[in-house]
mmCIF file of the N, C-alpha and C atoms, coordinates in Angstrom:
data_MODEL
# 
_entry.id   MODEL 
# 
loop_
_atom_site.group_PDB 
_atom_site.id 
_atom_site.type_symbol 
_atom_site.label_atom_id 
_atom_site.label_alt_id 
_atom_site.label_comp_id 
_atom_site.label_asym_id 
_atom_site.label_entity_id 
_atom_site.label_seq_id 
_atom_site.pdbx_PDB_ins_code 
_atom_site.Cartn_x 
_atom_site.Cartn_y 
_atom_site.Cartn_z 
_atom_site.occupancy 
_atom_site.B_iso_or_equiv 
_atom_site.pdbx_formal_charge 
_atom_site.auth_seq_id 
_atom_site.auth_comp_id 
_atom_site.auth_asym_id 
_atom_site.auth_atom_id 
_atom_site.pdbx_PDB_model_num 
ATOM 1   N N  . MET A 1 1  ? 24.985 -69.961 -0.699  1.00 0.00 ? 1  MET A N  1 
ATOM 2   C CA . MET A 1 1  ? 25.499 -69.809 -2.038  1.00 0.00 ? 1  MET A CA 1 
ATOM 3   C C  . MET A 1 1  ? 25.641 -71.205 -2.645  1.00 0.00 ? 1  MET A C  1 
ATOM 4   N N  . ILE A 1 2  ? 25.172 -71.374 -3.856  1.00 0.00 ? 2  ILE A N  1 
ATOM 5   C CA . ILE A 1 2  ? 25.231 -72.652 -4.561  1.00 0.00 ? 2  ILE A CA 1 
ATOM 6   C C  . ILE A 1 2  ? 26.266 -72.535 -5.680  1.00 0.00 ? 2  ILE A C  1 
ATOM 7   N N  . GLY A 1 3  ? 27.206 -73.461 -5.706  1.00 0.00 ? 3  GLY A N  1 
ATOM 8   C CA . GLY A 1 3  ? 28.245 -73.457 -6.726  1.00 0.00 ? 3  GLY A CA 1 
ATOM 9   C C  . GLY A 1 3  ? 27.740 -73.986 -8.053  1.00 0.00 ? 3  GLY A C  1 
ATOM 10  N N  . SER A 1 4  ? 28.560 -73.870 -9.098  1.00 0.00 ? 4  SER A N  1 
ATOM 11  C CA . SER A 1 4  ? 28.167 -74.333 -10.428 1.00 0.00 ? 4  SER A CA 1 
ATOM 12  C C  . SER A 1 4  ? 27.965 -75.845 -10.468 1.00 0.00 ? 4  SER A C  1 
ATOM 13  N N  . ASP A 1 5  ? 28.530 -76.564 -9.498  1.00 0.00 ? 5  ASP A N  1 
ATOM 14  C CA . ASP A 1 5  ? 28.352 -78.014 -9.432  1.00 0.00 ? 5  ASP A CA 1 
ATOM 15  C C  . ASP A 1 5  ? 27.097 -78.406 -8.648  1.00 0.00 ? 5  ASP A C  1 
ATOM 16  N N  . GLY A 1 6  ? 26.323 -77.419 -8.184  1.00 0.00 ? 6  GLY A N  1 
ATOM 17  C CA . GLY A 1 6  ? 25.096 -77.674 -7.459  1.00 0.00 ? 6  GLY A CA 1 
ATOM 18  C C  . GLY A 1 6  ? 25.284 -77.873 -5.967  1.00 0.00 ? 6  GLY A C  1 
ATOM 19  N N  . CYS A 1 7  ? 26.528 -77.822 -5.493  1.00 0.00 ? 7  CYS A N  1 
ATOM 20  C CA . CYS A 1 7  ? 26.813 -78.020 -4.063  1.00 0.00 ? 7  CYS A CA 1 
ATOM 21  C C  . CYS A 1 7  ? 26.751 -76.680 -3.327  1.00 0.00 ? 7  CYS A C  1 
ATOM 22  N N  . ALA A 1 8  ? 26.304 -76.746 -2.084  1.00 0.00 ? 8  ALA A N  1 
ATOM 23  C CA . ALA A 1 8  ? 26.265 -75.542 -1.252  1.00 0.00 ? 8  ALA A CA 1 
ATOM 24  C C  . ALA A 1 8  ? 27.688 -75.116 -0.908  1.00 0.00 ? 8  ALA A C  1 
ATOM 25  N N  . ARG A 1 9  ? 27.945 -73.829 -0.970  1.00 0.00 ? 9  ARG A N  1 
ATOM 26  C CA . ARG A 1 9  ? 29.262 -73.281 -0.651  1.00 0.00 ? 9  ARG A CA 1 
ATOM 27  C C  . ARG A 1 9  ? 29.150 -72.481 0.639   1.00 0.00 ? 9  ARG A C  1 
ATOM 28  N N  . LEU A 1 10 ? 29.978 -72.814 1.628   1.00 0.00 ? 10 LEU A N  1 
ATOM 29  C CA . LEU A 1 10 ? 29.972 -72.083 2.889   1.00 0.00 ? 10 LEU A CA 1 
ATOM 30  C C  . LEU A 1 10 ? 30.931 -70.903 2.848   1.00 0.00 ? 10 LEU A C  1 
ATOM 31  N N  . PHE A 1 11 ? 31.936 -70.980 1.963   1.00 0.00 ? 11 PHE A N  1 
ATOM 32  C CA . PHE A 1 11 ? 32.942 -69.929 1.872   1.00 0.00 ? 11 PHE A CA 1 
ATOM 33  C C  . PHE A 1 11 ? 33.008 -69.437 0.432   1.00 0.00 ? 11 PHE A C  1 
ATOM 34  N N  . PRO A 1 12 ? 33.328 -68.172 0.250   1.00 0.00 ? 12 PRO A N  1 
ATOM 35  C CA . PRO A 1 12 ? 33.450 -67.665 -1.122  1.00 0.00 ? 12 PRO A CA 1 
ATOM 36  C C  . PRO A 1 12 ? 34.675 -68.257 -1.801  1.00 0.00 ? 12 PRO A C  1 
ATOM 37  N N  . THR A 1 13 ? 34.651 -68.253 -3.117  1.00 0.00 ? 13 THR A N  1 
ATOM 38  C CA . THR A 1 13 ? 35.849 -68.633 -3.857  1.00 0.00 ? 13 THR A CA 1 
ATOM 39  C C  . THR A 1 13 ? 36.884 -67.530 -3.664  1.00 0.00 ? 13 THR A C  1 
ATOM 40  N N  . PHE A 1 14 ? 38.112 -67.803 -4.030  1.00 0.00 ? 14 PHE A N  1 
ATOM 41  C CA . PHE A 1 14 ? 39.161 -66.790 -3.887  1.00 0.00 ? 14 PHE A CA 1 
ATOM 42  C C  . PHE A 1 14 ? 38.835 -65.565 -4.740  1.00 0.00 ? 14 PHE A C  1 
ATOM 43  N N  . ALA A 1 15 ? 38.330 -65.797 -5.937  1.00 0.00 ? 15 ALA A N  1 
ATOM 44  C CA . ALA A 1 15 ? 37.959 -64.678 -6.820  1.00 0.00 ? 15 ALA A CA 1 
ATOM 45  C C  . ALA A 1 15 ? 36.848 -63.838 -6.194  1.00 0.00 ? 15 ALA A C  1 
ATOM 46  N N  . GLN A 1 16 ? 35.858 -64.488 -5.580  1.00 0.00 ? 16 GLN A N  1 
ATOM 47  C CA . GLN A 1 16 ? 34.773 -63.749 -4.916  1.00 0.00 ? 16 GLN A CA 1 
ATOM 48  C C  . GLN A 1 16 ? 35.302 -62.959 -3.731  1.00 0.00 ? 16 GLN A C  1 
ATOM 49  N N  . PHE A 1 17 ? 36.218 -63.540 -2.993  1.00 0.00 ? 17 PHE A N  1 
ATOM 50  C CA . PHE A 1 17 ? 36.831 -62.842 -1.863  1.00 0.00 ? 17 PHE A CA 1 
ATOM 51  C C  . PHE A 1 17 ? 37.565 -61.590 -2.342  1.00 0.00 ? 17 PHE A C  1 
ATOM 52  N N  . LEU A 1 18 ? 38.369 -61.719 -3.385  1.00 0.00 ? 18 LEU A N  1 
ATOM 53  C CA . LEU A 1 18 ? 39.099 -60.568 -3.921  1.00 0.00 ? 18 LEU A CA 1 
ATOM 54  C C  . LEU A 1 18 ? 38.144 -59.486 -4.406  1.00 0.00 ? 18 LEU A C  1 
ATOM 55  N N  . GLN A 1 19 ? 37.064 -59.893 -5.040  1.00 0.00 ? 19 GLN A N  1 
ATOM 56  C CA . GLN A 1 19 ? 36.080 -58.922 -5.508  1.00 0.00 ? 19 GLN A CA 1 
ATOM 57  C C  . GLN A 1 19 ? 35.456 -58.194 -4.322  1.00 0.00 ? 19 GLN A C  1 
ATOM 58  N N  . TYR A 1 20 ? 35.133 -58.919 -3.276  1.00 0.00 ? 20 TYR A N  1 
ATOM 59  C CA . TYR A 1 20 ? 34.561 -58.305 -2.075  1.00 0.00 ? 20 TYR A CA 1 
ATOM 60  C C  . TYR A 1 20 ? 35.525 -57.285 -1.467  1.00 0.00 ? 20 TYR A C  1 
ATOM 61  N N  . VAL A 1 21 ? 36.782 -57.661 -1.323  1.00 0.00 ? 21 VAL A N  1 
ATOM 62  C CA . VAL A 1 21 ? 37.776 -56.751 -0.737  1.00 0.00 ? 21 VAL A CA 1 
ATOM 63  C C  . VAL A 1 21 ? 37.938 -55.500 -1.594  1.00 0.00 ? 21 VAL A C  1 
ATOM 64  N N  . ALA A 1 22 ? 37.954 -55.682 -2.912  1.00 0.00 ? 22 ALA A N  1 
ATOM 65  C CA . ALA A 1 22 ? 38.137 -54.545 -3.824  1.00 0.00 ? 22 ALA A CA 1 
ATOM 66  C C  . ALA A 1 22 ? 36.936 -53.613 -3.849  1.00 0.00 ? 22 ALA A C  1 
ATOM 67  N N  . GLU A 1 23 ? 35.733 -54.154 -3.651  1.00 0.00 ? 23 GLU A N  1 
ATOM 68  C CA . GLU A 1 23 ? 34.523 -53.353 -3.819  1.00 0.00 ? 23 GLU A CA 1 
ATOM 69  C C  . GLU A 1 23 ? 33.867 -52.924 -2.508  1.00 0.00 ? 23 GLU A C  1 
ATOM 70  N N  . THR A 1 24 ? 34.459 -53.233 -1.366  1.00 0.00 ? 24 THR A N  1 
ATOM 71  C CA . THR A 1 24 ? 33.833 -52.920 -0.086  1.00 0.00 ? 24 THR A CA 1 
ATOM 72  C C  . THR A 1 24 ? 34.706 -51.955 0.716   1.00 0.00 ? 24 THR A C  1 
ATOM 73  N N  . PRO A 1 25 ? 34.607 -50.657 0.430   1.00 0.00 ? 25 PRO A N  1 
ATOM 74  C CA . PRO A 1 25 ? 35.415 -49.675 1.164   1.00 0.00 ? 25 PRO A CA 1 
ATOM 75  C C  . PRO A 1 25 ? 34.722 -49.149 2.421   1.00 0.00 ? 25 PRO A C  1 
ATOM 76  N N  . ALA A 1 26 ? 33.688 -49.826 2.904   1.00 0.00 ? 26 ALA A N  1 
ATOM 77  C CA . ALA A 1 26 ? 32.895 -49.309 4.023   1.00 0.00 ? 26 ALA A CA 1 
ATOM 78  C C  . ALA A 1 26 ? 33.745 -49.045 5.262   1.00 0.00 ? 26 ALA A C  1 
ATOM 79  N N  . LYS A 1 27 ? 34.615 -49.953 5.612   1.00 0.00 ? 27 LYS A N  1 
ATOM 80  C CA . LYS A 1 27 ? 35.468 -49.781 6.781   1.00 0.00 ? 27 LYS A CA 1 
ATOM 81  C C  . LYS A 1 27 ? 36.925 -49.943 6.365   1.00 0.00 ? 27 LYS A C  1 
ATOM 82  N N  . PHE A 1 28 ? 37.788 -49.152 6.955   1.00 0.00 ? 28 PHE A N  1 
ATOM 83  C CA . PHE A 1 28 ? 39.208 -49.324 6.706   1.00 0.00 ? 28 PHE A CA 1 
ATOM 84  C C  . PHE A 1 28 ? 39.689 -50.505 7.532   1.00 0.00 ? 28 PHE A C  1 
ATOM 85  N N  . ASP A 1 29 ? 40.188 -51.517 6.890   1.00 0.00 ? 29 ASP A N  1 
ATOM 86  C CA . ASP A 1 29 ? 40.694 -52.699 7.576   1.00 0.00 ? 29 ASP A CA 1 
ATOM 87  C C  . ASP A 1 29 ? 42.171 -52.838 7.234   1.00 0.00 ? 29 ASP A C  1 
ATOM 88  N N  . SER A 1 30 ? 43.025 -52.657 8.219   1.00 0.00 ? 30 SER A N  1 
ATOM 89  C CA . SER A 1 30 ? 44.469 -52.678 7.971   1.00 0.00 ? 30 SER A CA 1 
ATOM 90  C C  . SER A 1 30 ? 44.949 -54.034 7.461   1.00 0.00 ? 30 SER A C  1 
ATOM 91  N N  . HIS A 1 31 ? 44.163 -55.088 7.645   1.00 0.00 ? 31 HIS A N  1 
ATOM 92  C CA . HIS A 1 31 ? 44.568 -56.397 7.141   1.00 0.00 ? 31 HIS A CA 1 
ATOM 93  C C  . HIS A 1 31 ? 44.588 -56.438 5.616   1.00 0.00 ? 31 HIS A C  1 
ATOM 94  N N  . TRP A 1 32 ? 43.723 -55.660 4.978   1.00 0.00 ? 32 TRP A N  1 
ATOM 95  C CA . TRP A 1 32 ? 43.615 -55.698 3.521   1.00 0.00 ? 32 TRP A CA 1 
ATOM 96  C C  . TRP A 1 32 ? 44.161 -54.425 2.883   1.00 0.00 ? 32 TRP A C  1 
ATOM 97  N N  . ALA A 1 33 ? 44.643 -53.506 3.678   1.00 0.00 ? 33 ALA A N  1 
ATOM 98  C CA . ALA A 1 33 ? 45.150 -52.244 3.138   1.00 0.00 ? 33 ALA A CA 1 
ATOM 99  C C  . ALA A 1 33 ? 46.517 -52.454 2.483   1.00 0.00 ? 33 ALA A C  1 
ATOM 100 N N  . PRO A 1 34 ? 46.832 -51.668 1.478   1.00 0.00 ? 34 PRO A N  1 
ATOM 101 C CA . PRO A 1 34 ? 48.173 -51.720 0.900   1.00 0.00 ? 34 PRO A CA 1 
ATOM 102 C C  . PRO A 1 34 ? 49.212 -51.369 1.969   1.00 0.00 ? 34 PRO A C  1 
ATOM 103 N N  . TYR A 1 35 ? 50.359 -51.973 1.890   1.00 0.00 ? 35 TYR A N  1 
ATOM 104 C CA . TYR A 1 35 ? 51.396 -51.764 2.896   1.00 0.00 ? 35 TYR A CA 1 
ATOM 105 C C  . TYR A 1 35 ? 51.749 -50.281 3.027   1.00 0.00 ? 35 TYR A C  1 
ATOM 106 N N  . ALA A 1 36 ? 51.736 -49.583 1.924   1.00 0.00 ? 36 ALA A N  1 
ATOM 107 C CA . ALA A 1 36 ? 52.076 -48.153 1.950   1.00 0.00 ? 36 ALA A CA 1 
ATOM 108 C C  . ALA A 1 36 ? 51.107 -47.344 2.809   1.00 0.00 ? 36 ALA A C  1 
ATOM 109 N N  . LYS A 1 37 ? 49.885 -47.835 2.999   1.00 0.00 ? 37 LYS A N  1 
ATOM 110 C CA . LYS A 1 37 ? 48.906 -47.129 3.832   1.00 0.00 ? 37 LYS A CA 1 
ATOM 111 C C  . LYS A 1 37 ? 49.169 -47.331 5.323   1.00 0.00 ? 37 LYS A C  1 
ATOM 112 N N  . THR A 1 38 ? 49.820 -48.430 5.686   1.00 0.00 ? 38 THR A N  1 
ATOM 113 C CA . THR A 1 38 ? 50.039 -48.735 7.101   1.00 0.00 ? 38 THR A CA 1 
ATOM 114 C C  . THR A 1 38 ? 51.460 -48.443 7.564   1.00 0.00 ? 38 THR A C  1 
ATOM 115 N N  . CYS A 1 39 ? 52.349 -48.194 6.628   1.00 0.00 ? 39 CYS A N  1 
ATOM 116 C CA . CYS A 1 39 ? 53.745 -47.931 6.978   1.00 0.00 ? 39 CYS A CA 1 
ATOM 117 C C  . CYS A 1 39 ? 54.173 -46.638 6.294   1.00 0.00 ? 39 CYS A C  1 
ATOM 118 N N  . ALA A 1 40 ? 54.691 -45.717 7.050   1.00 0.00 ? 40 ALA A N  1 
ATOM 119 C CA . ALA A 1 40 ? 55.085 -44.430 6.479   1.00 0.00 ? 40 ALA A CA 1 
ATOM 120 C C  . ALA A 1 40 ? 56.581 -44.185 6.711   1.00 0.00 ? 40 ALA A C  1 
ATOM 121 N N  . PRO A 1 41 ? 57.436 -44.862 5.969   1.00 0.00 ? 41 PRO A N  1 
ATOM 122 C CA . PRO A 1 41 ? 58.870 -44.697 6.192   1.00 0.00 ? 41 PRO A CA 1 
ATOM 123 C C  . PRO A 1 41 ? 59.372 -43.287 5.919   1.00 0.00 ? 41 PRO A C  1 
ATOM 124 N N  . CYS A 1 42 ? 58.646 -42.527 5.128   1.00 0.00 ? 42 CYS A N  1 
ATOM 125 C CA . CYS A 1 42 ? 59.089 -41.156 4.834   1.00 0.00 ? 42 CYS A CA 1 
ATOM 126 C C  . CYS A 1 42 ? 58.922 -40.228 6.040   1.00 0.00 ? 42 CYS A C  1 
ATOM 127 N N  . LEU A 1 43 ? 58.135 -40.629 7.031   1.00 0.00 ? 43 LEU A N  1 
ATOM 128 C CA . LEU A 1 43 ? 57.938 -39.808 8.214   1.00 0.00 ? 43 LEU A CA 1 
ATOM 129 C C  . LEU A 1 43 ? 59.041 -39.991 9.251   1.00 0.00 ? 43 LEU A C  1 
ATOM 130 N N  . VAL A 1 44 ? 59.900 -40.989 9.051   1.00 0.00 ? 44 VAL A N  1 
ATOM 131 C CA . VAL A 1 44 ? 60.971 -41.282 9.998   1.00 0.00 ? 44 VAL A CA 1 
ATOM 132 C C  . VAL A 1 44 ? 62.278 -40.728 9.441   1.00 0.00 ? 44 VAL A C  1 
ATOM 133 N N  . GLU A 1 45 ? 63.012 -40.018 10.270  1.00 0.00 ? 45 GLU A N  1 
ATOM 134 C CA . GLU A 1 45 ? 64.305 -39.481 9.846   1.00 0.00 ? 45 GLU A CA 1 
ATOM 135 C C  . GLU A 1 45 ? 65.394 -40.486 10.234  1.00 0.00 ? 45 GLU A C  1 
ATOM 136 N N  . PHE A 1 46 ? 65.722 -41.363 9.293   1.00 0.00 ? 46 PHE A N  1 
ATOM 137 C CA . PHE A 1 46 ? 66.717 -42.401 9.545   1.00 0.00 ? 46 PHE A CA 1 
ATOM 138 C C  . PHE A 1 46 ? 68.118 -41.817 9.519   1.00 0.00 ? 46 PHE A C  1 
ATOM 139 N N  . ASP A 1 47 ? 68.988 -42.342 10.380  1.00 0.00 ? 47 ASP A N  1 
ATOM 140 C CA . ASP A 1 47 ? 70.404 -42.010 10.325  1.00 0.00 ? 47 ASP A CA 1 
ATOM 141 C C  . ASP A 1 47 ? 71.136 -42.975 9.411   1.00 0.00 ? 47 ASP A C  1 
ATOM 142 N N  . ALA A 1 48 ? 70.664 -44.212 9.372   1.00 0.00 ? 48 ALA A N  1 
ATOM 143 C CA . ALA A 1 48 ? 71.284 -45.240 8.538   1.00 0.00 ? 48 ALA A CA 1 
ATOM 144 C C  . ALA A 1 48 ? 70.268 -46.328 8.257   1.00 0.00 ? 48 ALA A C  1 
ATOM 145 N N  . ILE A 1 49 ? 70.470 -47.007 7.157   1.00 0.00 ? 49 ILE A N  1 
ATOM 146 C CA . ILE A 1 49 ? 69.673 -48.176 6.822   1.00 0.00 ? 49 ILE A CA 1 
ATOM 147 C C  . ILE A 1 49 ? 70.650 -49.342 6.763   1.00 0.00 ? 49 ILE A C  1 
ATOM 148 N N  . VAL A 1 50 ? 70.386 -50.360 7.575   1.00 0.00 ? 50 VAL A N  1 
ATOM 149 C CA . VAL A 1 50 ? 71.332 -51.460 7.726   1.00 0.00 ? 50 VAL A CA 1 
ATOM 150 C C  . VAL A 1 50 ? 70.636 -52.784 7.441   1.00 0.00 ? 50 VAL A C  1 
ATOM 151 N N  . LYS A 1 51 ? 71.302 -53.659 6.699   1.00 0.00 ? 51 LYS A N  1 
ATOM 152 C CA . LYS A 1 51 ? 70.802 -55.013 6.496   1.00 0.00 ? 51 LYS A CA 1 
ATOM 153 C C  . LYS A 1 51 ? 71.278 -55.872 7.658   1.00 0.00 ? 51 LYS A C  1 
ATOM 154 N N  . LEU A 1 52 ? 70.431 -56.776 8.135   1.00 0.00 ? 52 LEU A N  1 
ATOM 155 C CA . LEU A 1 52 ? 70.840 -57.645 9.243   1.00 0.00 ? 52 LEU A CA 1 
ATOM 156 C C  . LEU A 1 52 ? 72.017 -58.525 8.862   1.00 0.00 ? 52 LEU A C  1 
ATOM 157 N N  . GLU A 1 53 ? 72.078 -58.927 7.589   1.00 0.00 ? 53 GLU A N  1 
ATOM 158 C CA . GLU A 1 53 ? 73.165 -59.798 7.151   1.00 0.00 ? 53 GLU A CA 1 
ATOM 159 C C  . GLU A 1 53 ? 74.530 -59.125 7.278   1.00 0.00 ? 53 GLU A C  1 
ATOM 160 N N  . THR A 1 54 ? 74.572 -57.805 7.165   1.00 0.00 ? 54 THR A N  1 
ATOM 161 C CA . THR A 1 54 ? 75.859 -57.091 7.215   1.00 0.00 ? 54 THR A CA 1 
ATOM 162 C C  . THR A 1 54 ? 75.877 -56.062 8.345   1.00 0.00 ? 54 THR A C  1 
ATOM 163 N N  . ALA A 1 55 ? 75.036 -56.258 9.355   1.00 0.00 ? 55 ALA A N  1 
ATOM 164 C CA . ALA A 1 55 ? 74.886 -55.263 10.424  1.00 0.00 ? 55 ALA A CA 1 
ATOM 165 C C  . ALA A 1 55 ? 76.193 -55.003 11.160  1.00 0.00 ? 55 ALA A C  1 
ATOM 166 N N  . ASP A 1 56 ? 76.966 -56.047 11.463  1.00 0.00 ? 56 ASP A N  1 
ATOM 167 C CA . ASP A 1 56 ? 78.219 -55.846 12.197  1.00 0.00 ? 56 ASP A CA 1 
ATOM 168 C C  . ASP A 1 56 ? 79.190 -54.978 11.406  1.00 0.00 ? 56 ASP A C  1 
ATOM 169 N N  . ALA A 1 57 ? 79.376 -55.290 10.140  1.00 0.00 ? 57 ALA A N  1 
ATOM 170 C CA . ALA A 1 57 ? 80.296 -54.503 9.308   1.00 0.00 ? 57 ALA A CA 1 
ATOM 171 C C  . ALA A 1 57 ? 79.771 -53.086 9.113   1.00 0.00 ? 57 ALA A C  1 
ATOM 172 N N  . ASP A 1 58 ? 78.465 -52.956 8.889   1.00 0.00 ? 58 ASP A N  1 
ATOM 173 C CA . ASP A 1 58 ? 77.876 -51.630 8.702   1.00 0.00 ? 58 ASP A CA 1 
ATOM 174 C C  . ASP A 1 58 ? 78.025 -50.786 9.958   1.00 0.00 ? 58 ASP A C  1 
ATOM 175 N N  . GLN A 1 59 ? 77.826 -51.398 11.115  1.00 0.00 ? 59 GLN A N  1 
ATOM 176 C CA . GLN A 1 59 ? 77.953 -50.673 12.381  1.00 0.00 ? 59 GLN A CA 1 
ATOM 177 C C  . GLN A 1 59 ? 79.389 -50.223 12.600  1.00 0.00 ? 59 GLN A C  1 
ATOM 178 N N  . ALA A 1 60 ? 80.343 -51.070 12.259  1.00 0.00 ? 60 ALA A N  1 
ATOM 179 C CA . ALA A 1 60 ? 81.751 -50.713 12.420  1.00 0.00 ? 60 ALA A CA 1 
ATOM 180 C C  . ALA A 1 60 ? 82.089 -49.501 11.548  1.00 0.00 ? 60 ALA A C  1 
ATOM 181 N N  . LYS A 1 61 ? 81.595 -49.470 10.314  1.00 0.00 ? 61 LYS A N  1 
ATOM 182 C CA . LYS A 1 61 ? 81.844 -48.344 9.409   1.00 0.00 ? 61 LYS A CA 1 
ATOM 183 C C  . LYS A 1 61 ? 81.216 -47.072 9.971   1.00 0.00 ? 61 LYS A C  1 
ATOM 184 N N  . LYS A 1 62 ? 80.019 -47.196 10.536  1.00 0.00 ? 62 LYS A N  1 
ATOM 185 C CA . LYS A 1 62 ? 79.314 -46.026 11.084  1.00 0.00 ? 62 LYS A CA 1 
ATOM 186 C C  . LYS A 1 62 ? 80.083 -45.450 12.267  1.00 0.00 ? 62 LYS A C  1 
ATOM 187 N N  . ILE A 1 63 ? 80.606 -46.315 13.132  1.00 0.00 ? 63 ILE A N  1 
ATOM 188 C CA . ILE A 1 63 ? 81.346 -45.860 14.304  1.00 0.00 ? 63 ILE A CA 1 
ATOM 189 C C  . ILE A 1 63 ? 82.627 -45.151 13.876  1.00 0.00 ? 63 ILE A C  1 
ATOM 190 N N  . ILE A 1 64 ? 83.301 -45.664 12.855  1.00 0.00 ? 64 ILE A N  1 
ATOM 191 C CA . ILE A 1 64 ? 84.536 -45.043 12.386  1.00 0.00 ? 64 ILE A CA 1 
ATOM 192 C C  . ILE A 1 64 ? 84.269 -43.654 11.834  1.00 0.00 ? 64 ILE A C  1 
ATOM 193 N N  . LYS A 1 65 ? 83.150 -43.464 11.133  1.00 0.00 ? 65 LYS A N  1 
ATOM 194 C CA . LYS A 1 65 ? 82.812 -42.167 10.539  1.00 0.00 ? 65 LYS A CA 1 
ATOM 195 C C  . LYS A 1 65 ? 82.485 -41.123 11.605  1.00 0.00 ? 65 LYS A C  1 
ATOM 196 N N  . ILE A 1 66 ? 81.982 -41.554 12.747  1.00 0.00 ? 66 ILE A N  1 
ATOM 197 C CA . ILE A 1 66 ? 81.620 -40.617 13.804  1.00 0.00 ? 66 ILE A CA 1 
ATOM 198 C C  . ILE A 1 66 ? 82.883 -40.183 14.455  1.00 0.00 ? 66 ILE A C  1 
# 
C-alpha cells in the first residue's frame, strides 16, 4: 500500500483499520465484538450488586437483612 506521501505503508491507517473491522463480518472475533455480545449479565440471577469501594459496608447491610 502506498500512502499519499508516496511512501510504502506496512500497516493500515486507523481509519482503514476501523473500516476493515466494520465491513468484514466473515468471522466472529470477540476482540472486536461489542461488549454486549460477549457479556450477558441478564442471564445471571444476581442476589446483590456491590461496588468494591463500599463492599465492606454493603456486605454488613446484607448480613443484617438476612
